[in-house]
PyMOL Python script that loads the backbone (N, CA, C, O; Angstrom):
from pymol import cmd

cmd.read_pdbstr("""\
ATOM      1  N   UNK A   1      35.670  99.010 330.293  1.00  0.00           N
ATOM      2  CA  UNK A   1      35.623 100.523 328.722  1.00  0.00           C
ATOM      3  C   UNK A   1      35.479 101.900 329.812  1.00  0.00           C
ATOM      4  O   UNK A   1      35.685 103.054 329.436  1.00  0.00           O
ATOM      5  N   UNK A   2      35.052 101.489 331.353  1.00  0.00           N
ATOM      6  CA  UNK A   2      34.554 102.456 331.832  1.00  0.00           C
ATOM      7  C   UNK A   2      36.148 102.571 332.812  1.00  0.00           C
ATOM      8  O   UNK A   2      36.837 103.591 332.836  1.00  0.00           O
ATOM      9  N   UNK A   3      36.469 101.330 333.531  1.00  0.00           N
ATOM     10  CA  UNK A   3      37.780 101.216 334.264  1.00  0.00           C
ATOM     11  C   UNK A   3      38.798 102.062 333.166  1.00  0.00           C
ATOM     12  O   UNK A   3      39.213 103.152 333.559  1.00  0.00           O
ATOM     13  N   UNK A   4      39.165 101.639 331.952  1.00  0.00           N
ATOM     14  CA  UNK A   4      39.903 102.203 331.131  1.00  0.00           C
ATOM     15  C   UNK A   4      40.046 103.949 331.227  1.00  0.00           C
ATOM     16  O   UNK A   4      41.098 104.499 331.550  1.00  0.00           O
ATOM     17  N   UNK A   5      38.789 104.680 330.884  1.00  0.00           N
ATOM     18  CA  UNK A   5      38.817 105.257 330.828  1.00  0.00           C
ATOM     19  C   UNK A   5      39.037 106.479 332.318  1.00  0.00           C
ATOM     20  O   UNK A   5      39.070 107.703 332.445  1.00  0.00           O
ATOM     21  N   UNK A   6      39.144 105.284 333.223  1.00  0.00           N
ATOM     22  CA  UNK A   6      39.348 106.155 335.318  1.00  0.00           C
ATOM     23  C   UNK A   6      41.233 106.400 334.546  1.00  0.00           C
ATOM     24  O   UNK A   6      42.221 107.132 334.476  1.00  0.00           O
ATOM     25  N   UNK A   7      40.740 105.400 334.227  1.00  0.00           N
ATOM     26  CA  UNK A   7      42.814 104.895 334.185  1.00  0.00           C
ATOM     27  C   UNK A   7      43.161 106.244 334.129  1.00  0.00           C
ATOM     28  O   UNK A   7      43.494 106.998 335.043  1.00  0.00           O
ATOM     29  N   UNK A   8      42.988 106.530 332.444  1.00  0.00           N
ATOM     30  CA  UNK A   8      43.583 107.204 331.415  1.00  0.00           C
ATOM     31  C   UNK A   8      43.518 108.564 332.894  1.00  0.00           C
ATOM     32  O   UNK A   8      44.398 108.762 333.732  1.00  0.00           O
ATOM     33  N   UNK A   9      42.509 109.101 332.792  1.00  0.00           N
ATOM     34  CA  UNK A   9      42.105 110.596 334.189  1.00  0.00           C
ATOM     35  C   UNK A   9      42.999 110.220 335.020  1.00  0.00           C
ATOM     36  O   UNK A   9      43.871 111.069 335.206  1.00  0.00           O
ATOM     37  N   UNK A  10      43.127 109.145 335.662  1.00  0.00           N
ATOM     38  CA  UNK A  10      44.060 109.304 336.619  1.00  0.00           C
ATOM     39  C   UNK A  10      45.521 109.736 336.586  1.00  0.00           C
ATOM     40  O   UNK A  10      46.238 110.553 337.163  1.00  0.00           O
ATOM     41  N   UNK A  11      45.648 108.594 335.426  1.00  0.00           N
ATOM     42  CA  UNK A  11      47.354 108.521 335.242  1.00  0.00           C
ATOM     43  C   UNK A  11      47.728 110.635 334.696  1.00  0.00           C
ATOM     44  O   UNK A  11      48.681 111.348 335.008  1.00  0.00           O
ATOM     45  N   UNK A  12      46.639 110.913 333.941  1.00  0.00           N
ATOM     46  CA  UNK A  12      46.774 112.555 333.338  1.00  0.00           C
ATOM     47  C   UNK A  12      47.281 113.124 334.135  1.00  0.00           C
ATOM     48  O   UNK A  12      48.418 113.592 334.193  1.00  0.00           O
ATOM     49  N   UNK A  13      45.829 113.131 335.352  1.00  0.00           N
ATOM     50  CA  UNK A  13      45.919 114.189 336.365  1.00  0.00           C
ATOM     51  C   UNK A  13      47.056 114.167 337.719  1.00  0.00           C
ATOM     52  O   UNK A  13      47.430 115.099 338.431  1.00  0.00           O
ATOM     53  N   UNK A  14      47.496 112.401 337.748  1.00  0.00           N
ATOM     54  CA  UNK A  14      48.360 112.022 338.985  1.00  0.00           C
ATOM     55  C   UNK A  14      49.977 112.918 338.068  1.00  0.00           C
ATOM     56  O   UNK A  14      50.922 113.362 338.720  1.00  0.00           O
ATOM     57  N   UNK A  15      49.885 112.984 336.406  1.00  0.00           N
ATOM     58  CA  UNK A  15      51.305 113.246 335.662  1.00  0.00           C
ATOM     59  C   UNK A  15      51.503 115.020 336.167  1.00  0.00           C
ATOM     60  O   UNK A  15      52.517 115.555 336.616  1.00  0.00           O
ATOM     61  N   UNK A  16      50.044 115.680 335.877  1.00  0.00           N
ATOM     62  CA  UNK A  16      50.384 116.986 335.621  1.00  0.00           C
ATOM     63  C   UNK A  16      50.004 117.774 337.247  1.00  0.00           C
ATOM     64  O   UNK A  16      49.785 118.938 337.583  1.00  0.00           O
ATOM     65  N   UNK A  17      50.057 116.716 337.837  1.00  0.00           N
ATOM     66  CA  UNK A  17      49.444 116.715 339.168  1.00  0.00           C
ATOM     67  C   UNK A  17      48.695 118.079 339.668  1.00  0.00           C
ATOM     68  O   UNK A  17      49.083 119.217 339.930  1.00  0.00           O
ATOM     69  N   UNK A  18      47.038 117.200 339.675  1.00  0.00           N
ATOM     70  CA  UNK A  18      46.000 118.047 339.992  1.00  0.00           C
ATOM     71  C   UNK A  18      45.575 117.155 341.052  1.00  0.00           C
ATOM     72  O   UNK A  18      45.870 116.133 341.671  1.00  0.00           O
ATOM     73  N   UNK A  19      44.695 118.118 340.927  1.00  0.00           N
ATOM     74  CA  UNK A  19      43.988 117.645 342.709  1.00  0.00           C
ATOM     75  C   UNK A  19      44.039 116.798 343.354  1.00  0.00           C
ATOM     76  O   UNK A  19      44.939 115.980 343.164  1.00  0.00           O
ATOM     77  N   UNK A  20      43.255 116.641 344.231  1.00  0.00           N
ATOM     78  CA  UNK A  20      43.562 115.332 345.233  1.00  0.00           C
ATOM     79  C   UNK A  20      44.093 114.090 344.489  1.00  0.00           C
ATOM     80  O   UNK A  20      44.369 113.065 345.113  1.00  0.00           O
ATOM     81  N   UNK A  21      44.227 114.179 343.239  1.00  0.00           N
ATOM     82  CA  UNK A  21      45.060 112.533 343.057  1.00  0.00           C
ATOM     83  C   UNK A  21      45.785 112.521 342.440  1.00  0.00           C
ATOM     84  O   UNK A  21      46.019 111.569 341.695  1.00  0.00           O
ATOM     85  N   UNK A  22      46.834 114.191 342.520  1.00  0.00           N
ATOM     86  CA  UNK A  22      48.826 114.283 343.139  1.00  0.00           C
ATOM     87  C   UNK A  22      49.123 113.107 344.364  1.00  0.00           C
ATOM     88  O   UNK A  22      50.178 112.570 344.702  1.00  0.00           O
ATOM     89  N   UNK A  23      47.666 112.943 344.893  1.00  0.00           N
ATOM     90  CA  UNK A  23      48.506 112.557 346.371  1.00  0.00           C
ATOM     91  C   UNK A  23      48.483 111.371 346.560  1.00  0.00           C
ATOM     92  O   UNK A  23      48.756 110.777 347.603  1.00  0.00           O
ATOM     93  N   UNK A  24      47.930 110.659 344.877  1.00  0.00           N
ATOM     94  CA  UNK A  24      47.451 109.659 345.899  1.00  0.00           C
ATOM     95  C   UNK A  24      48.897 108.730 345.042  1.00  0.00           C
ATOM     96  O   UNK A  24      49.712 109.135 344.213  1.00  0.00           O
ATOM     97  N   UNK A  25      48.708 107.285 345.737  1.00  0.00           N
ATOM     98  CA  UNK A  25      49.916 106.798 345.434  1.00  0.00           C
ATOM     99  C   UNK A  25      49.731 105.909 344.159  1.00  0.00           C
ATOM    100  O   UNK A  25      48.642 105.448 343.820  1.00  0.00           O
ATOM    101  N   UNK A  26      51.066 105.691 343.398  1.00  0.00           N
ATOM    102  CA  UNK A  26      50.431 105.725 341.571  1.00  0.00           C
ATOM    103  C   UNK A  26      49.393 103.503 341.691  1.00  0.00           C
ATOM    104  O   UNK A  26      48.568 102.967 340.951  1.00  0.00           O
ATOM    105  N   UNK A  27      49.877 103.171 342.565  1.00  0.00           N
ATOM    106  CA  UNK A  27      49.541 101.453 342.419  1.00  0.00           C
ATOM    107  C   UNK A  27      47.764 102.092 342.459  1.00  0.00           C
ATOM    108  O   UNK A  27      46.933 101.373 341.904  1.00  0.00           O
ATOM    109  N   UNK A  28      47.351 103.206 343.012  1.00  0.00           N
ATOM    110  CA  UNK A  28      46.323 103.419 343.533  1.00  0.00           C
ATOM    111  C   UNK A  28      45.477 103.904 342.084  1.00  0.00           C
ATOM    112  O   UNK A  28      44.310 103.751 341.724  1.00  0.00           O
ATOM    113  N   UNK A  29      46.559 104.496 341.517  1.00  0.00           N
ATOM    114  CA  UNK A  29      46.077 105.359 340.212  1.00  0.00           C
ATOM    115  C   UNK A  29      46.356 104.664 339.207  1.00  0.00           C
ATOM    116  O   UNK A  29      46.461 105.380 338.211  1.00  0.00           O
ATOM    117  N   UNK A  30      46.562 103.367 338.963  1.00  0.00           N
ATOM    118  CA  UNK A  30      47.143 101.951 338.512  1.00  0.00           C
ATOM    119  C   UNK A  30      46.483 101.238 338.055  1.00  0.00           C
ATOM    120  O   UNK A  30      46.407 100.810 336.904  1.00  0.00           O
ATOM    121  N   UNK A  31      45.730 100.974 339.272  1.00  0.00           N
ATOM    122  CA  UNK A  31      44.638 100.389 339.473  1.00  0.00           C
ATOM    123  C   UNK A  31      43.451  99.858 338.949  1.00  0.00           C
ATOM    124  O   UNK A  31      42.930  98.891 339.504  1.00  0.00           O
ATOM    125  N   UNK A  32      43.007 100.319 338.050  1.00  0.00           N
ATOM    126  CA  UNK A  32      41.849 101.256 336.695  1.00  0.00           C
ATOM    127  C   UNK A  32      42.689 100.007 335.459  1.00  0.00           C
ATOM    128  O   UNK A  32      42.134  98.980 335.070  1.00  0.00           O
ATOM    129  N   UNK A  33      43.755 100.347 335.145  1.00  0.00           N
ATOM    130  CA  UNK A  33      43.872  99.047 334.172  1.00  0.00           C
ATOM    131  C   UNK A  33      43.671  97.865 335.105  1.00  0.00           C
ATOM    132  O   UNK A  33      42.480  97.878 335.415  1.00  0.00           O
ATOM    133  N   UNK A  34      44.239  96.934 335.646  1.00  0.00           N
ATOM    134  CA  UNK A  34      44.845  95.988 335.939  1.00  0.00           C
ATOM    135  C   UNK A  34      42.528  95.167 336.104  1.00  0.00           C
ATOM    136  O   UNK A  34      42.109  94.319 335.317  1.00  0.00           O
ATOM    137  N   UNK A  35      41.709  95.732 337.162  1.00  0.00           N
ATOM    138  CA  UNK A  35      40.668  95.764 336.761  1.00  0.00           C
ATOM    139  C   UNK A  35      39.944  95.978 335.243  1.00  0.00           C
ATOM    140  O   UNK A  35      38.860  95.444 335.010  1.00  0.00           O
ATOM    141  N   UNK A  36      40.728  96.911 334.107  1.00  0.00           N
ATOM    142  CA  UNK A  36      39.969  96.417 332.743  1.00  0.00           C
ATOM    143  C   UNK A  36      40.590  95.182 332.058  1.00  0.00           C
ATOM    144  O   UNK A  36      40.241  94.817 330.935  1.00  0.00           O
ATOM    145  N   UNK A  37      41.673  94.466 332.909  1.00  0.00           N
ATOM    146  CA  UNK A  37      42.686  93.550 331.711  1.00  0.00           C
ATOM    147  C   UNK A  37      41.567  92.283 332.931  1.00  0.00           C
ATOM    148  O   UNK A  37      41.550  91.092 332.623  1.00  0.00           O
ATOM    149  N   UNK A  38      40.983  92.634 333.848  1.00  0.00           N
ATOM    150  CA  UNK A  38      40.565  91.511 334.766  1.00  0.00           C
ATOM    151  C   UNK A  38      39.204  91.588 333.962  1.00  0.00           C
ATOM    152  O   UNK A  38      38.910  90.625 333.254  1.00  0.00           O
ATOM    153  N   UNK A  39      38.674  92.273 334.005  1.00  0.00           N
ATOM    154  CA  UNK A  39      37.035  91.840 332.904  1.00  0.00           C
ATOM    155  C   UNK A  39      36.992  91.800 331.578  1.00  0.00           C
ATOM    156  O   UNK A  39      35.997  91.367 330.996  1.00  0.00           O
ATOM    157  N   UNK A  40      38.112  92.266 330.910  1.00  0.00           N
ATOM    158  CA  UNK A  40      38.076  91.599 329.444  1.00  0.00           C
ATOM    159  C   UNK A  40      38.903  90.579 329.726  1.00  0.00           C
ATOM    160  O   UNK A  40      39.768  90.625 328.851  1.00  0.00           O
ATOM    161  N   UNK A  41      39.205  89.375 330.701  1.00  0.00           N
ATOM    162  CA  UNK A  41      39.625  87.864 330.775  1.00  0.00           C
ATOM    163  C   UNK A  41      38.452  87.702 331.051  1.00  0.00           C
ATOM    164  O   UNK A  41      37.905  87.093 330.132  1.00  0.00           O
ATOM    165  N   UNK A  42      37.483  88.040 332.203  1.00  0.00           N
ATOM    166  CA  UNK A  42      36.178  87.539 332.045  1.00  0.00           C
ATOM    167  C   UNK A  42      34.958  87.701 330.967  1.00  0.00           C
ATOM    168  O   UNK A  42      34.249  86.724 330.725  1.00  0.00           O
ATOM    169  N   UNK A  43      34.757  88.820 330.397  1.00  0.00           N
ATOM    170  CA  UNK A  43      33.960  88.734 329.225  1.00  0.00           C
ATOM    171  C   UNK A  43      34.708  87.834 327.998  1.00  0.00           C
ATOM    172  O   UNK A  43      34.115  87.024 327.285  1.00  0.00           O
ATOM    173  N   UNK A  44      35.566  88.032 327.952  1.00  0.00           N
ATOM    174  CA  UNK A  44      36.143  87.125 326.324  1.00  0.00           C
ATOM    175  C   UNK A  44      36.125  85.491 327.361  1.00  0.00           C
ATOM    176  O   UNK A  44      35.406  84.805 326.634  1.00  0.00           O
ATOM    177  N   UNK A  45      36.464  84.663 328.456  1.00  0.00           N
ATOM    178  CA  UNK A  45      35.911  83.347 329.028  1.00  0.00           C
ATOM    179  C   UNK A  45      34.469  83.267 329.222  1.00  0.00           C
ATOM    180  O   UNK A  45      34.055  82.118 329.376  1.00  0.00           O
ATOM    181  N   UNK A  46      33.812  83.972 329.245  1.00  0.00           N
ATOM    182  CA  UNK A  46      32.762  83.948 330.089  1.00  0.00           C
ATOM    183  C   UNK A  46      31.779  83.310 328.920  1.00  0.00           C
ATOM    184  O   UNK A  46      31.084  82.301 329.035  1.00  0.00           O
ATOM    185  N   UNK A  47      31.934  84.345 327.530  1.00  0.00           N
ATOM    186  CA  UNK A  47      31.552  84.297 326.065  1.00  0.00           C
ATOM    187  C   UNK A  47      30.583  85.750 326.491  1.00  0.00           C
ATOM    188  O   UNK A  47      29.465  85.684 325.979  1.00  0.00           O
ATOM    189  N   UNK A  48      30.761  86.725 327.128  1.00  0.00           N
ATOM    190  CA  UNK A  48      29.929  87.719 327.588  1.00  0.00           C
ATOM    191  C   UNK A  48      30.265  88.413 325.953  1.00  0.00           C
ATOM    192  O   UNK A  48      29.462  88.677 325.058  1.00  0.00           O
ATOM    193  N   UNK A  49      31.003  88.493 325.971  1.00  0.00           N
ATOM    194  CA  UNK A  49      31.395  88.760 323.909  1.00  0.00           C
ATOM    195  C   UNK A  49      30.643  88.877 323.344  1.00  0.00           C
ATOM    196  O   UNK A  49      29.937  89.738 322.818  1.00  0.00           O
ATOM    197  N   UNK A  50      30.815  87.624 323.464  1.00  0.00           N
ATOM    198  CA  UNK A  50      30.172  86.698 321.750  1.00  0.00           C
ATOM    199  C   UNK A  50      29.099  87.044 321.465  1.00  0.00           C
ATOM    200  O   UNK A  50      28.597  87.487 320.432  1.00  0.00           O
ATOM    201  N   UNK A  51      28.394  86.611 323.389  1.00  0.00           N
ATOM    202  CA  UNK A  51      26.752  86.370 323.039  1.00  0.00           C
ATOM    203  C   UNK A  51      26.087  88.187 323.021  1.00  0.00           C
ATOM    204  O   UNK A  51      24.973  88.417 323.493  1.00  0.00           O
ATOM    205  N   UNK A  52      26.631  88.896 322.645  1.00  0.00           N
ATOM    206  CA  UNK A  52      26.538  90.273 322.637  1.00  0.00           C
ATOM    207  C   UNK A  52      26.563  90.175 320.949  1.00  0.00           C
ATOM    208  O   UNK A  52      25.691  90.252 320.083  1.00  0.00           O
ATOM    209  N   UNK A  53      27.956  89.974 320.941  1.00  0.00           N
ATOM    210  CA  UNK A  53      27.597  89.566 319.535  1.00  0.00           C
ATOM    211  C   UNK A  53      26.963  89.050 318.597  1.00  0.00           C
ATOM    212  O   UNK A  53      26.606  89.666 317.592  1.00  0.00           O
ATOM    213  N   UNK A  54      26.719  87.647 318.864  1.00  0.00           N
ATOM    214  CA  UNK A  54      24.962  87.375 317.888  1.00  0.00           C
ATOM    215  C   UNK A  54      23.702  88.049 318.349  1.00  0.00           C
ATOM    216  O   UNK A  54      22.731  87.965 317.597  1.00  0.00           O
ATOM    217  N   UNK A  55      23.565  88.788 319.620  1.00  0.00           N
ATOM    218  CA  UNK A  55      22.406  89.372 319.962  1.00  0.00           C
ATOM    219  C   UNK A  55      22.364  90.274 318.174  1.00  0.00           C
ATOM    220  O   UNK A  55      21.726  90.274 317.121  1.00  0.00           O
ATOM    221  N   UNK A  56      23.496  90.912 318.825  1.00  0.00           N
ATOM    222  CA  UNK A  56      23.574  92.066 318.100  1.00  0.00           C
ATOM    223  C   UNK A  56      23.254  91.672 316.594  1.00  0.00           C
ATOM    224  O   UNK A  56      22.603  92.457 315.903  1.00  0.00           O
ATOM    225  N   UNK A  57      23.740  90.366 316.036  1.00  0.00           N
ATOM    226  CA  UNK A  57      24.056  90.292 314.909  1.00  0.00           C
ATOM    227  C   UNK A  57      21.955  89.872 314.337  1.00  0.00           C
ATOM    228  O   UNK A  57      21.175  90.180 313.436  1.00  0.00           O
ATOM    229  N   UNK A  58      21.972  89.129 315.451  1.00  0.00           N
ATOM    230  CA  UNK A  58      20.406  88.875 314.940  1.00  0.00           C
ATOM    231  C   UNK A  58      19.257  89.548 314.830  1.00  0.00           C
ATOM    232  O   UNK A  58      18.136  89.222 314.439  1.00  0.00           O
ATOM    233  N   UNK A  59      20.027  91.212 315.516  1.00  0.00           N
ATOM    234  CA  UNK A  59      19.499  92.604 315.330  1.00  0.00           C
ATOM    235  C   UNK A  59      19.003  92.432 313.935  1.00  0.00           C
ATOM    236  O   UNK A  59      18.107  91.873 313.301  1.00  0.00           O
ATOM    237  N   UNK A  60      20.114  93.248 313.774  1.00  0.00           N
ATOM    238  CA  UNK A  60      20.385  93.436 312.650  1.00  0.00           C
ATOM    239  C   UNK A  60      19.736  92.617 311.190  1.00  0.00           C
ATOM    240  O   UNK A  60      19.159  93.117 310.224  1.00  0.00           O
ATOM    241  N   UNK A  61      20.061  91.302 311.452  1.00  0.00           N
ATOM    242  CA  UNK A  61      19.600  90.237 310.232  1.00  0.00           C
ATOM    243  C   UNK A  61      18.095  90.159 310.391  1.00  0.00           C
ATOM    244  O   UNK A  61      17.637  89.402 309.536  1.00  0.00           O
ATOM    245  N   UNK A  62      16.887  90.821 311.412  1.00  0.00           N
ATOM    246  CA  UNK A  62      15.829  90.582 311.419  1.00  0.00           C
ATOM    247  C   UNK A  62      15.394  92.429 311.186  1.00  0.00           C
ATOM    248  O   UNK A  62      14.262  92.623 310.744  1.00  0.00           O
ATOM    249  N   UNK A  63      15.893  93.151 311.353  1.00  0.00           N
ATOM    250  CA  UNK A  63      15.972  94.363 310.680  1.00  0.00           C
ATOM    251  C   UNK A  63      15.906  94.564 309.643  1.00  0.00           C
ATOM    252  O   UNK A  63      14.923  94.944 309.006  1.00  0.00           O
ATOM    253  N   UNK A  64      16.864  94.361 309.320  1.00  0.00           N
ATOM    254  CA  UNK A  64      17.123  94.111 307.139  1.00  0.00           C
ATOM    255  C   UNK A  64      16.010  92.829 306.936  1.00  0.00           C
ATOM    256  O   UNK A  64      16.052  92.592 305.729  1.00  0.00           O
ATOM    257  N   UNK A  65      14.992  91.857 307.604  1.00  0.00           N
ATOM    258  CA  UNK A  65      13.861  90.737 306.916  1.00  0.00           C
ATOM    259  C   UNK A  65      13.144  92.253 307.169  1.00  0.00           C
ATOM    260  O   UNK A  65      12.722  92.666 306.089  1.00  0.00           O
ATOM    261  N   UNK A  66      12.949  92.958 307.990  1.00  0.00           N
ATOM    262  CA  UNK A  66      11.039  93.715 308.268  1.00  0.00           C
ATOM    263  C   UNK A  66      11.170  94.915 306.952  1.00  0.00           C
ATOM    264  O   UNK A  66      10.263  95.349 306.242  1.00  0.00           O
ATOM    265  N   UNK A  67      12.783  95.283 306.932  1.00  0.00           N
ATOM    266  CA  UNK A  67      12.518  95.960 305.354  1.00  0.00           C
ATOM    267  C   UNK A  67      12.637  96.107 304.490  1.00  0.00           C
ATOM    268  O   UNK A  67      12.422  97.130 303.840  1.00  0.00           O
ATOM    269  N   UNK A  68      13.058  95.037 304.150  1.00  0.00           N
ATOM    270  CA  UNK A  68      12.881  94.027 302.839  1.00  0.00           C
ATOM    271  C   UNK A  68      10.910  93.955 302.623  1.00  0.00           C
ATOM    272  O   UNK A  68      10.260  94.562 301.772  1.00  0.00           O
ATOM    273  N   UNK A  69      10.350  92.962 303.764  1.00  0.00           N
ATOM    274  CA  UNK A  69       9.074  92.730 303.349  1.00  0.00           C
ATOM    275  C   UNK A  69       7.951  93.761 303.092  1.00  0.00           C
ATOM    276  O   UNK A  69       6.847  93.624 302.565  1.00  0.00           O
ATOM    277  N   UNK A  70       8.645  94.960 303.687  1.00  0.00           N
ATOM    278  CA  UNK A  70       7.972  96.318 304.041  1.00  0.00           C
ATOM    279  C   UNK A  70       8.234  96.956 302.518  1.00  0.00           C
ATOM    280  O   UNK A  70       7.327  97.702 302.151  1.00  0.00           O
ATOM    281  N   UNK A  71       9.282  96.785 301.625  1.00  0.00           N
ATOM    282  CA  UNK A  71       9.626  97.405 300.321  1.00  0.00           C
ATOM    283  C   UNK A  71       8.670  96.150 299.438  1.00  0.00           C
ATOM    284  O   UNK A  71       8.122  96.401 298.364  1.00  0.00           O
ATOM    285  N   UNK A  72       8.624  95.199 299.916  1.00  0.00           N
ATOM    286  CA  UNK A  72       7.598  94.321 298.746  1.00  0.00           C
ATOM    287  C   UNK A  72       6.145  94.347 299.650  1.00  0.00           C
ATOM    288  O   UNK A  72       5.218  93.567 299.433  1.00  0.00           O
ATOM    289  N   UNK A  73       6.141  94.860 300.164  1.00  0.00           N
ATOM    290  CA  UNK A  73       4.178  94.997 300.200  1.00  0.00           C
ATOM    291  C   UNK A  73       3.731  94.438 300.870  1.00  0.00           C
ATOM    292  O   UNK A  73       2.518  94.613 300.985  1.00  0.00           O
ATOM    293  N   UNK A  74       4.609  93.073 302.033  1.00  0.00           N
ATOM    294  CA  UNK A  74       3.940  91.820 302.501  1.00  0.00           C
ATOM    295  C   UNK A  74       4.008  92.245 304.479  1.00  0.00           C
ATOM    296  O   UNK A  74       3.881  91.509 305.457  1.00  0.00           O
ATOM    297  N   UNK A  75       4.350  94.247 304.313  1.00  0.00           N
ATOM    298  CA  UNK A  75       3.689  94.095 305.822  1.00  0.00           C
ATOM    299  C   UNK A  75       2.271  94.864 305.512  1.00  0.00           C
ATOM    300  O   UNK A  75       1.985  95.378 304.431  1.00  0.00           O
ATOM    301  N   UNK A  76       1.287  94.832 306.906  1.00  0.00           N
ATOM    302  CA  UNK A  76      -0.047  94.987 307.125  1.00  0.00           C
ATOM    303  C   UNK A  76       0.704  96.439 308.047  1.00  0.00           C
ATOM    304  O   UNK A  76       1.176  96.473 309.183  1.00  0.00           O
ATOM    305  N   UNK A  77       0.545  97.664 306.878  1.00  0.00           N
ATOM    306  CA  UNK A  77       0.158  99.313 307.202  1.00  0.00           C
ATOM    307  C   UNK A  77       0.001  99.625 308.159  1.00  0.00           C
ATOM    308  O   UNK A  77      -1.215  99.756 308.303  1.00  0.00           O
ATOM    309  N   UNK A  78       0.615  99.911 309.205  1.00  0.00           N
ATOM    310  CA  UNK A  78      -0.459 100.437 310.656  1.00  0.00           C
ATOM    311  C   UNK A  78      -1.061 101.801 310.752  1.00  0.00           C
ATOM    312  O   UNK A  78      -0.408 102.797 310.440  1.00  0.00           O
ATOM    313  N   UNK A  79      -2.540 101.877 311.261  1.00  0.00           N
ATOM    314  CA  UNK A  79      -3.161 103.058 311.589  1.00  0.00           C
ATOM    315  C   UNK A  79      -2.333 104.008 312.399  1.00  0.00           C
ATOM    316  O   UNK A  79      -2.799 105.094 312.744  1.00  0.00           O
TER     317      UNK A  79
END
""", "prot")
cmd.dss("prot")
cmd.show_as("cartoon", "prot")
cmd.util.cbc("prot")
cmd.orient("prot")
């Protein structure tokens, strides 16, 4: 996501000819978009995204169970 934001900022700065980015070649300005594509391809192929989703779902389940147990009075209250 960081590469995507850098790429968008670079294109805007290049298009508006602001700062030193105006002097950069277009391939330098567009390179973060290529890096974004590579990152997403790697993340999908390696299972990185899926593992993060599974972890998030497990955390939600644990929190929901903890809240239910607390509502039923099954957890000891801490002092």
